[in-house]
C-alpha positions as CSV (number, residue, x, y, z in Angstrom):
1,M,-8.8,0.1,1.4
2,A,-5.2,1.1,0.5
3,K,-3.6,-0.7,-2.6
4,I,-0.1,-1.3,-2.7
5,F,2.0,-1.8,-6.1
6,G,5.4,-2.0,-7.1
7,S,6.4,-4.0,-4.1
8,H,9.5,-5.9,-3.9
9,D,10.5,-9.6,-3.5
10,N,8.4,-11.7,-1.1
11,L,10.1,-12.1,2.4
12,S,10.2,-14.9,4.8
13,L,10.0,-14.6,8.6
14,E,13.6,-15.8,8.7
15,Q,14.7,-12.8,6.6
16,I,12.8,-10.3,8.6
17,E,14.3,-11.8,11.9
18,K,17.7,-11.4,10.3
19,F,17.0,-7.9,9.5
20,E,16.1,-7.3,13.0
21,I,19.2,-8.9,14.5
22,E,21.4,-7.0,11.8
23,N,19.7,-3.5,12.7
24,N,19.3,-4.1,16.2
25,V,15.5,-3.5,16.1
26,K,12.2,-5.3,17.2
27,L,9.7,-4.7,14.7
28,T,5.9,-4.9,15.7
29,E,3.9,-7.9,14.7
30,L,1.6,-5.8,12.5
31,Y,4.7,-4.2,10.6
32,K,6.0,-7.7,10.1
33,S,2.9,-8.8,8.7
34,F,2.7,-5.8,6.4
35,L,6.5,-6.7,5.1
36,L,5.5,-10.4,4.7
37,K,2.5,-9.4,2.6
38,W,4.1,-6.4,0.6
39,N,7.8,-5.6,1.4
40,G,7.4,-2.0,0.7
41,G,6.1,-0.3,-2.4
42,K,3.9,2.6,-3.5
43,V,0.3,3.1,-2.4
44,I,-3.0,4.3,-3.8
45,P,-4.7,6.4,-2.1
46,N,-1.5,8.1,-1.0
47,L,-2.6,11.3,0.9
48,F,-2.5,11.5,4.8
49,M,-3.3,14.1,7.3
50,I,-0.1,15.3,9.4
51,S,-2.3,17.6,11.8
52,N,-4.5,20.5,11.3
53,E,-1.6,22.8,11.6
54,Q,0.7,21.0,9.1
55,G,-2.1,19.7,6.6
56,P,-1.8,16.9,4.3
57,S,1.1,15.0,2.9
58,V,1.7,12.5,0.2
59,L,3.4,9.2,1.0
60,N,5.9,8.5,-1.7
61,V,7.1,5.0,-1.0
62,F,7.1,2.4,1.8
63,Y,10.6,1.1,2.1
64,G,11.3,-2.8,1.9
65,I,13.8,-5.3,2.9
66,G,16.3,-6.4,0.3
67,D,18.3,-5.6,-2.7
68,M,16.3,-2.6,-3.8
69,Y,16.5,1.4,-4.0
70,D,14.0,2.0,-1.3
71,N,15.9,-0.3,1.2
72,L,15.0,-0.1,4.8
73,T,18.5,-0.7,6.0
74,D,19.9,2.2,4.1
75,F,17.2,4.4,5.3
76,I,17.8,3.4,9.0
77,D,21.5,4.3,8.5
78,I,20.6,7.7,7.0
79,M,18.4,8.5,9.8
80,D,20.6,7.2,12.6
81,E,21.0,9.9,15.4
82,R,18.3,12.0,13.5
83,L,15.2,10.2,14.8
84,P,14.5,9.9,18.3
85,L,15.6,6.8,20.1
86,G,12.9,3.9,19.4
87,F,11.8,5.0,15.8
88,I,12.7,3.8,12.5
89,P,11.8,5.2,9.0
90,I,9.5,3.1,7.1
91,G,8.6,5.5,4.3
92,D,8.7,9.0,3.1
93,D,7.0,11.9,1.3
94,P,8.4,13.9,-1.7
95,S,9.9,16.7,0.5
96,G,12.2,14.3,2.5
97,N,10.1,13.9,5.5
98,V,9.8,10.5,6.9
99,V,6.9,8.3,8.0
100,C,8.2,6.6,11.1
101,L,7.4,3.3,13.2
102,G,7.8,3.2,16.9
103,T,9.8,0.3,18.0
104,K,10.0,0.9,21.8
105,D,7.6,1.9,24.4
106,P,5.6,4.2,24.9
107,Y,5.7,4.6,21.0
108,Y,5.8,1.0,20.1
109,D,3.6,0.2,17.1
110,K,2.6,3.8,16.5
111,I,3.2,5.7,13.3
112,Y,4.6,9.3,13.4
113,F,5.5,11.9,10.8
114,W,9.1,13.3,11.2
115,N,9.3,16.8,9.7
116,H,12.8,17.7,8.4
117,E,12.1,21.4,8.2
118,Q,11.6,21.3,12.1
119,E,14.5,19.3,12.9
120,T,16.2,20.0,16.1
121,E,19.9,19.6,17.0
122,E,18.7,17.3,19.9
123,P,17.6,13.9,18.3
124,D,15.3,12.9,21.2
125,D,13.3,16.2,21.0
126,M,9.9,15.0,19.7
127,S,8.8,18.6,18.7
128,N,9.1,17.8,14.9
129,M,7.3,14.5,15.3
130,H,3.4,14.1,14.6
131,F,1.3,11.3,15.6
132,L,-0.4,9.7,12.7
133,A,-1.9,6.4,13.7
134,N,-1.7,3.7,16.3
135,N,-0.2,1.2,14.0
136,I,0.5,0.4,10.2
137,D,-3.1,-0.9,9.5
138,E,-4.8,2.3,10.9
139,F,-2.5,4.4,8.8
140,L,-3.2,2.4,5.8
141,D,-6.9,2.8,6.6
142,N,-6.6,6.6,7.0
143,L,-5.0,7.2,3.6
144,Y,-7.3,9.1,1.2
145,E,-7.3,10.5,-2.4
146,D,-7.4,14.0,-3.3
147,T,-10.8,14.9,-4.4
148,E,-10.3,18.4,-5.6
149,E,-9.4,18.9,-9.2
């Protein structure tokens, strides 16, 4: 089970709804529950498998809502027109790649990895997007520790 630490101020449902309106996004119920419980932060274990070809990566941080360095609104603005339509960034790895949440069908609730090194000029090109999990809970359950020393 993943443990989250360094999370930010607790959120209310009203704050999340205000965030959705201000950012013109509809968050999934599971992700809202995650924000209500943790509101971002770092996680242990923090390794996840991108794909057999890509190998593993490290989850650096989950973004949160509010006045903080890893502010979800800021990263939505930074990634605007870079991510395919219907995705928002919810975290990143140390190399500048982004863990994304699908906010529109057919990707609603799904977690993807966006590889900046394979970024294309066409933002709706999904060739640099790698499926990670069906939802945030499954993604957290799939995190693992490096057992090689």
